[in-house]
C-alpha positions in Angstrom: 0.0 0.0 0.0 2.9 2.4 0.8 4.3 1.9 -2.8 0.8 2.7 -4.3 0.5 5.8 -2.1 4.0 6.9 -3.0 3.2 6.7 -6.7 0.2 8.9 -6.2 1.9 11.6 -4.2 2.3 9.9 -0.8 0.9 11.1 2.5 1.1 14.5 4.1 0.3 15.1 7.8 0.1 18.1 10.0 -0.5 18.6 13.7 -1.3 21.4 16.1 1.3 22.3 18.6 1.1 20.3 21.8 -0.9 21.8 24.6 -0.9 20.6 28.2 -3.8 21.1 30.5 -3.7 21.3 34.3 -6.6 21.2 36.7 -7.0 22.7 40.1 -9.9 21.8 42.3 -11.0 24.2 45.0 -13.4 22.8 47.7 -15.5 24.4 50.3 -16.4 27.5 48.3 -19.8 28.9 49.4 -20.5 31.3 46.5 -19.3 29.7 43.3 -20.4 32.5 41.0 -18.5 35.1 43.0 -15.4 32.9 43.1 -15.5 32.4 39.3 -15.9 36.2 38.8 -12.9 36.9 41.1 -10.7 34.3 39.3 -11.6 35.7 35.9 -11.2 39.3 37.1 -7.6 38.5 38.1 -7.0 36.1 35.2 -4.0 38.1 33.7 -2.4 38.3 37.2 -2.8 34.6 37.8 -1.3 33.8 34.3 1.6 36.1 35.0 2.2 34.5 38.4 2.2 31.0 36.9 4.6 32.0 34.2 7.0 33.6 36.6 7.7 30.1 38.0 9.4 28.6 35.0 11.4 30.9 32.7 12.8 27.9 30.8 9.4 26.7 29.9 8.6 30.2 28.6 11.8 30.4 26.6 10.8 27.1 24.8 7.4 28.6 23.8 5.4 27.1 26.7 3.7 28.5 29.8 0.3 29.3 30.9 -1.8 30.8 28.2 -5.4 30.8 29.5 -7.6 30.0 32.5 -11.0 28.4 32.3 -13.4 28.1 35.3 -15.9 25.3 35.4 -18.4 25.1 38.2 -19.6 21.8 39.6 -22.4 22.6 42.0 -23.0 19.0 43.1 -19.5 18.3 44.5 
């Protein structure tokens, strides 16, 4: 099959850059909506604080890029 594919132009593949996700669970919060609002209000400060922890990771093109907040009212 590879010989047949090669005769017809072969295969070409592309991929997105790798992205790592991290999760932090905060328990015992009484007002979830208020907590979410505060996190998102200070989102850039939190991203900057995370990125100050690993300059090597930043120099290689990594680091914290975004923060999402998901609320789970039943936990």
